[in-house]
C-alpha positions as CSV (number, residue, x, y, z in Angstrom):
1,M,132.0,-40.3,50.2
2,K,129.1,-41.2,51.8
3,I,128.6,-45.2,52.0
4,L,125.3,-46.9,53.0
5,V,125.7,-50.1,55.1
6,T,122.9,-52.5,55.8
7,D,123.2,-55.5,57.9
8,P,120.8,-57.5,60.2
9,D,123.6,-58.6,62.4
10,P,124.4,-55.7,64.8
11,D,127.9,-56.5,65.5
12,H,128.8,-57.1,62.1
13,L,127.1,-53.7,60.9
14,H,128.9,-52.0,63.9
15,M,132.4,-53.6,62.4
16,L,131.8,-52.2,58.9
17,I,130.7,-48.9,60.1
18,M,133.8,-48.7,62.1
19,F,135.9,-49.7,59.6
20,I,134.5,-47.2,56.9
21,R,134.8,-44.3,59.3
22,D,138.5,-45.1,59.9
23,L,138.8,-45.2,56.3
24,G,137.7,-41.3,56.3
25,H,134.4,-41.8,54.8
26,E,130.7,-40.9,56.1
27,A,129.0,-44.2,57.2
28,L,125.2,-44.4,57.0
29,Y,123.6,-47.7,58.4
30,A,120.5,-49.5,59.0
31,E,119.4,-53.1,59.8
32,D,116.3,-53.3,57.3
33,G,115.5,-52.7,53.8
34,R,112.8,-50.4,54.0
35,T,115.0,-47.7,56.3
36,A,118.4,-48.5,53.9
37,V,116.0,-47.3,50.9
38,R,114.8,-43.9,53.0
39,L,118.2,-43.4,53.9
40,W,119.4,-43.9,50.3
41,E,116.6,-41.4,49.0
42,N,117.4,-38.9,51.4
43,S,121.1,-39.0,50.9
44,R,121.8,-40.5,47.6
45,A,124.9,-42.1,49.0
46,R,127.1,-42.9,45.9
47,M,128.0,-46.5,47.2
48,V,125.6,-49.2,49.1
49,V,126.9,-52.2,50.8
50,A,123.8,-54.6,51.6
51,A,123.7,-57.9,53.3
52,W,121.6,-60.6,51.5
53,D,119.8,-61.9,54.4
54,L,117.9,-58.6,55.5
55,P,114.8,-59.0,57.5
56,D,112.0,-57.5,55.0
57,M,113.7,-57.8,51.5
58,T,117.0,-59.7,50.1
59,G,120.0,-57.3,49.8
60,L,119.6,-57.9,46.1
61,D,116.0,-56.3,45.9
62,L,117.4,-53.4,47.8
63,C,120.1,-53.1,45.2
64,R,117.6,-53.7,42.4
65,R,115.3,-50.9,43.7
66,I,118.1,-48.5,44.2
67,R,119.4,-49.3,40.5
68,R,116.1,-48.6,39.2
69,Q,115.6,-45.1,41.2
70,A,119.3,-43.9,40.9
71,G,119.0,-42.3,36.9
72,D,121.8,-41.0,35.4
73,R,124.0,-40.8,38.9
74,Y,125.6,-43.7,39.2
75,T,125.4,-46.0,42.5
76,Y,128.0,-48.7,43.4
77,L,126.4,-51.8,44.5
78,M,128.0,-54.5,46.9
79,L,126.3,-57.5,48.3
80,I,127.4,-59.5,51.1
81,G,126.5,-63.2,50.7
82,R,126.0,-66.1,52.8
83,I,129.1,-68.6,53.0
84,N,126.6,-71.6,52.4
85,A,124.9,-70.3,49.3
86,P,127.0,-70.7,46.6
87,D,124.4,-69.4,43.6
88,E,124.4,-66.0,45.4
89,A,127.3,-64.3,43.6
90,A,126.1,-65.2,40.2
91,E,122.6,-64.2,40.9
92,G,123.5,-61.1,42.6
93,L,126.0,-60.0,39.6
94,E,123.3,-60.8,36.8
95,G,120.9,-59.0,39.1
96,G,123.1,-55.7,38.5
97,V,125.4,-55.3,41.5
98,D,128.9,-54.4,40.9
99,D,130.5,-56.7,43.6
100,Y,130.1,-59.7,45.9
101,M,131.6,-60.6,49.2
102,I,130.9,-63.5,51.7
103,R,130.3,-62.9,55.5
104,P,132.2,-62.6,57.5
105,V,134.0,-60.0,55.6
106,R,137.6,-60.0,55.9
107,M,138.8,-56.4,56.5
108,R,141.8,-56.3,54.2
109,E,139.5,-57.6,51.3
110,F,136.8,-55.2,52.2
111,Q,139.0,-52.0,51.9
112,A,140.6,-53.4,48.4
113,R,137.1,-53.8,47.2
114,L,136.0,-50.5,48.3
115,E,139.0,-48.4,46.7
116,N,138.1,-50.6,43.5
117,G,134.6,-49.1,43.9
118,L,135.8,-45.5,44.4
119,R,138.0,-45.9,41.5
120,I,135.0,-46.6,39.4
121,L,132.8,-43.7,40.8
122,D,135.7,-41.4,40.3
123,L,136.0,-42.7,36.8
124,E,132.3,-42.2,36.3
125,T,132.6,-38.7,37.6
126,R,135.3,-37.5,35.4
127,L,133.3,-38.9,32.4
128,N,130.3,-37.4,33.3
129,R,132.1,-33.9,33.5
130,R,133.7,-34.9,30.1
131,Y,130.2,-35.5,28.5
132,D,128.9,-32.1,30.1
133,A,131.7,-30.2,28.6
134,M,130.9,-31.9,25.2
135,R,127.2,-31.0,25.4
136,I,127.8,-27.3,26.4
137,N,130.3,-27.5,23.4
138,Y,127.4,-29.2,21.4
139,L,124.9,-26.5,22.5
140,Q,127.4,-23.5,21.7
141,I,128.1,-24.7,18.3
142,I,124.3,-25.2,17.6
143,R,124.1,-21.7,18.8
144,M,126.9,-20.3,16.5
145,F,125.3,-21.8,13.4
146,S,121.9,-20.6,14.4
147,N,123.3,-17.2,14.8
148,L,124.7,-17.4,11.4
149,M,121.8,-18.0,9.8
150,E,120.0,-15.0,11.5
151,V,122.7,-12.7,10.3
152,Y,122.6,-14.1,6.7
153,D,118.8,-13.8,6.7
154,R,116.5,-12.9,9.7
155,D,113.6,-14.5,7.6
156,L,115.8,-17.8,7.3
157,G,116.6,-17.6,11.1
158,A,112.7,-17.4,12.0
159,H,111.8,-20.3,10.0
160,A,114.6,-22.5,11.1
161,R,113.5,-21.6,14.9
162,N,109.6,-21.9,14.0
163,T,110.7,-25.4,12.3
164,A,112.4,-26.7,15.6
165,R,109.3,-26.0,17.8
166,I,106.9,-27.9,15.4
167,A,109.6,-30.6,14.8
168,L,109.7,-30.9,18.6
169,D,105.9,-31.1,19.0
170,L,105.6,-33.8,16.4
171,A,108.4,-36.0,17.9
172,R,106.7,-35.4,21.3
173,R,103.3,-37.1,19.7
174,L,105.2,-39.9,18.4
175,P,105.4,-43.0,21.0
176,E,108.3,-44.5,18.9
177,V,110.7,-41.6,19.3
178,A,112.5,-41.8,22.3
179,E,112.8,-38.7,24.5
180,S,116.8,-38.9,23.8
181,E,116.0,-38.2,20.5
182,Y,114.3,-35.1,20.9
183,E,117.5,-32.4,21.4
184,E,119.1,-34.1,18.0
185,I,115.5,-33.6,16.3
186,E,115.5,-30.0,17.5
187,S,118.8,-29.3,16.6
188,A,118.6,-30.6,13.1
189,A,115.5,-28.7,12.6
190,L,117.2,-25.3,13.6
191,L,119.9,-26.0,11.3
192,H,118.0,-27.8,8.4
193,D,118.4,-24.6,6.0
194,I,122.3,-24.2,6.9
195,G,123.2,-25.1,3.3
196,M,121.3,-21.9,2.2
197,I,124.1,-19.6,3.5
198,G,126.4,-20.9,0.7
199,L,123.8,-20.2,-2.2
200,P,123.1,-16.5,-3.6
201,H,120.4,-15.0,-1.5
202,I,118.2,-14.2,-4.6
203,I,117.6,-17.9,-5.0
204,R,116.2,-18.2,-1.4
205,V,113.7,-15.4,-2.0
206,K,112.4,-16.6,-5.1
207,S,109.4,-19.4,-5.3
208,R,110.1,-22.6,-7.0
209,V,108.3,-21.4,-10.4
210,E,110.6,-18.3,-10.7
211,R,113.9,-20.0,-10.5
212,S,116.0,-20.6,-13.7
213,E,116.9,-24.0,-14.5
214,E,120.4,-23.0,-13.0
215,E,118.8,-21.6,-9.9
216,S,117.0,-24.5,-9.5
217,H,119.9,-26.8,-9.4
218,L,121.7,-25.1,-7.1
219,Y,118.8,-24.8,-4.8
220,R,118.5,-28.5,-5.0
221,L,122.1,-28.9,-3.7
222,H,121.5,-26.9,-0.1
223,P,120.8,-30.1,1.9
224,V,123.9,-31.6,0.4
225,I,125.7,-28.3,1.2
226,G,124.2,-28.3,4.9
227,Q,125.3,-31.9,5.4
228,G,128.6,-31.4,4.4
229,I,129.0,-28.2,6.4
230,L,128.0,-29.9,9.9
231,E,129.8,-33.3,9.1
232,E,133.1,-31.5,9.3
233,I,132.3,-31.1,13.2
234,E,132.2,-34.9,14.6
235,I,129.6,-34.3,17.2
236,L,127.0,-33.1,14.7
237,A,127.3,-36.2,12.3
238,P,123.7,-37.5,13.3
239,V,122.4,-34.3,12.9
240,A,124.3,-33.5,9.5
241,R,122.5,-37.0,8.4
242,I,119.0,-35.8,8.9
243,V,119.7,-32.3,7.2
244,G,121.1,-33.8,4.2
245,Q,117.3,-35.6,3.9
246,H,114.9,-33.2,4.9
247,H,114.0,-32.4,1.3
248,E,113.1,-36.0,0.5
249,Q,109.4,-36.6,-0.3
250,F,107.1,-39.8,0.7
251,N,106.6,-40.2,-2.8
252,G,110.3,-40.6,-3.8
253,R,110.3,-37.4,-6.0
254,G,112.2,-35.1,-3.5
255,F,115.9,-34.8,-3.3
256,P,118.8,-35.0,-3.3
257,E,118.6,-39.0,-3.4
258,G,114.9,-39.5,-4.3
259,K,114.3,-42.0,-1.4
260,A,110.6,-42.8,-0.8
261,G,108.3,-43.8,2.4
262,E,110.2,-45.5,5.3
263,E,113.4,-45.4,3.3
264,I,113.6,-41.8,4.5
265,P,114.8,-41.4,8.1
266,L,111.8,-40.7,10.7
267,N,113.5,-37.9,11.9
268,A,114.0,-36.3,8.5
269,R,110.5,-36.8,7.7
270,I,109.6,-34.9,10.8
271,I,111.6,-31.8,10.0
272,A,110.1,-31.9,6.4
273,A,106.4,-31.8,7.8
274,A,107.2,-29.2,10.2
275,S,109.1,-27.1,7.8
276,T,106.5,-27.4,5.0
277,Y,103.9,-26.3,8.0
278,D,105.8,-23.5,8.8
279,N,106.2,-22.5,5.0
280,L,102.2,-22.6,4.4
281,V,101.4,-20.4,7.6
282,R,104.2,-18.1,7.8
283,R,105.9,-17.7,4.6
284,G,102.7,-18.5,2.3
285,E,100.5,-16.5,4.8
286,M,97.7,-19.1,4.4
287,P,94.9,-18.9,7.1
288,L,94.7,-22.0,9.5
289,Q,91.4,-22.5,8.2
290,E,92.9,-23.3,5.0
291,I,95.6,-25.3,6.1
292,P,93.9,-28.7,6.3
293,Q,93.0,-28.9,2.7
294,K,96.3,-28.1,1.5
295,L,98.0,-30.7,4.0
296,Q,95.4,-33.0,2.4
297,Q,96.8,-32.5,-1.0
298,M,100.5,-33.4,0.2
299,K,99.5,-36.4,2.4
300,G,101.2,-39.6,1.2
301,Y,102.5,-37.4,-1.7
302,Q,105.2,-35.0,-0.3
303,L,104.5,-35.7,3.7
304,D,104.4,-38.8,5.4
305,P,100.5,-39.7,5.9
306,R,100.9,-40.4,9.7
307,L,102.5,-36.9,10.3
308,T,100.1,-35.1,8.2
309,D,97.5,-36.4,10.4
310,L,99.5,-34.9,13.1
311,L,100.0,-31.5,11.4
312,M,96.2,-31.5,11.1
313,G,95.8,-31.7,14.9
314,I,98.4,-29.1,15.7
315,N,96.5,-26.8,13.2
316,Q,93.2,-27.5,14.9
317,E,94.8,-26.8,18.4
318,R,96.1,-23.3,16.8
319,M,92.7,-22.6,15.4
320,I,91.5,-23.3,18.7
321,A,93.9,-21.1,20.5
322,Q,93.7,-18.3,18.1
323,V,89.9,-18.0,18.5
324,R,90.2,-18.2,22.1
325,S,92.9,-15.2,22.4
326,D,90.2,-13.0,22.3
327,F,88.2,-12.9,25.7
328,R,86.0,-10.0,27.3
329,E,84.6,-9.3,30.8
330,I,80.9,-9.3,31.1
331,P,78.3,-8.7,34.1
332,L,77.5,-11.9,35.8
333,E,73.7,-11.2,34.7
334,D,75.1,-11.3,31.2
335,L,76.3,-15.1,31.3
336,E,74.5,-17.3,28.9
337,T,74.8,-21.1,28.2
338,G,77.4,-22.0,25.8
339,M,79.9,-19.5,26.8
340,V,83.2,-20.4,28.0
341,L,84.9,-19.2,30.9
342,A,88.6,-17.4,30.1
343,R,89.8,-17.3,33.5
344,D,89.4,-19.3,36.6
345,V,86.8,-17.8,38.9
346,R,88.0,-18.1,42.4
347,R,86.7,-17.5,45.9
348,Q,88.4,-14.2,47.8
349,N,90.3,-16.9,49.8
350,G,91.9,-17.9,46.4
351,A,90.3,-21.3,46.5
352,L,89.1,-22.3,42.9
353,L,85.1,-22.1,42.2
354,M,85.3,-22.7,38.6
355,P,88.2,-23.2,36.0
356,A,88.8,-21.6,33.0
357,G,87.5,-23.6,29.9
358,T,84.5,-24.2,31.7
359,A,81.5,-24.4,29.2
360,I,78.5,-22.7,30.8
361,T,75.5,-24.3,31.6
362,T,72.4,-23.6,33.5
363,A,73.5,-25.3,36.4
364,S,76.7,-23.5,36.5
365,I,75.0,-19.9,35.9
366,D,72.9,-20.7,39.2
367,K,76.1,-21.8,41.0
368,L,77.9,-18.5,40.3
369,K,74.9,-16.5,41.0
370,R,74.2,-18.4,44.3
371,Q,78.0,-18.0,45.2
372,R,78.6,-14.6,43.9
373,C,79.3,-12.9,47.1
374,T,82.3,-15.6,48.0
375,F,84.2,-14.6,44.4
376,S,87.0,-12.1,44.0
377,S,85.1,-10.6,41.2
378,G,81.8,-10.7,42.6
379,K,80.1,-9.3,39.8
380,T,81.8,-10.0,36.6
381,V,83.6,-12.9,34.7
382,F,85.7,-13.4,31.7
383,I,84.5,-15.3,28.6
384,Y,86.0,-16.0,25.4
385,E,84.6,-14.1,22.3
386,E,82.3,-16.3,20.2
387,A,84.6,-19.1,21.7
388,E,81.6,-21.6,21.8
389,R,80.5,-21.2,18.3
390,E,84.1,-20.8,16.6
391,T,85.3,-24.1,18.5
392,E,82.4,-26.1,17.3
393,T,83.2,-24.7,13.6
394,I,86.8,-25.9,13.9
395,M,85.8,-29.5,15.2
396,A,83.6,-30.0,12.4
397,R,85.8,-28.9,10.2
398,H,88.7,-31.2,11.7
399,A,86.1,-34.2,11.8
400,A,85.1,-33.7,8.1
401,S,89.0,-33.4,7.1
402,E,89.6,-36.8,8.7
403,Q,86.7,-38.5,7.1
404,Q,88.1,-37.3,3.6
405,S,91.7,-38.5,4.9
406,A,90.2,-42.2,5.7
407,T,88.5,-42.2,2.1
408,D,91.4,-40.6,-0.2
409,T,94.2,-42.7,-1.6
410,P,97.8,-41.4,-1.6
411,K,99.0,-39.9,-4.8
412,D,101.9,-41.6,-6.8
């Protein structure tokens, strides 16, 4: 075990180092806080013994800094205080240290406290291994169910994967969604239609208006069926609750419970929005240009208004990417203002001369022509096909959609 020791008293520091080494551990040492921080950053020692009265910072400041930087890997922190400072113990423990002693350190007590710290670190290591094993099992279960859906219906599996990608994109755009929730959202999106595998295949392929009354009743049960399947596995309980509510609608006319607005958990609203978008684009084969109008009709009715706006932003990005997926190589002499570079222009030594995405101006044309002998392609550049005109059109459409969004009122 690596143990980092800091003490401004050379004799006391030497005594601690030798004692730690006699116990069979590797001792790293420093007489000031800055050196100790560098040593810890390079070694990631699992235990730190810090004297309070360091010359450049307090031992408590050092411990707090290490605690902030340690992340998920726990570092056991022991503070050595001064005999005439009775409040240091409480201040240190309140500040996040794990143990506190008074100088001069009594070796028998020091050994006992070190062994106690080692037991805690060993327990933390074993808990982390157990957590890692549980997480592997969790991911294996998600993969198993996802593969099961793929075998049952390839289209259903593709929809699940697309929904997961869109849901994760939406989650990352919402500041109130913590990064720790991303995996749960992605898993729930992958499995949101797991309940469909318990229904006759014909029900899934029929549209809403084509289903009989009995088929519609069965279809409306699939969130409940999916939640029931996943609830049998304790580790999937949070995912199961989201799956069970992914067909609730913002206006309260969804199923199975008819929840409305913020009664519906945000993560379930995210998956509902992502699933709806993929259904429009992939299953409904709706052109991206027509999506904003359709989403506008659903805003505040079927979908959360804020998530609808985010979907419109995602759709706009996809439209621009779609336009810019086509590019061509042209002679430098044919370059015109308003064109957009599709690839970086680099010098022969690899240095960047002009990045991809640059909108060409008269000045940039002059610059490229002056330095044509220095860049690798020399006589040609790559530009997007009609990118400038189409991108401006897309941006105009998006602005018009946002203006309409600001004036429209949600449907009841």
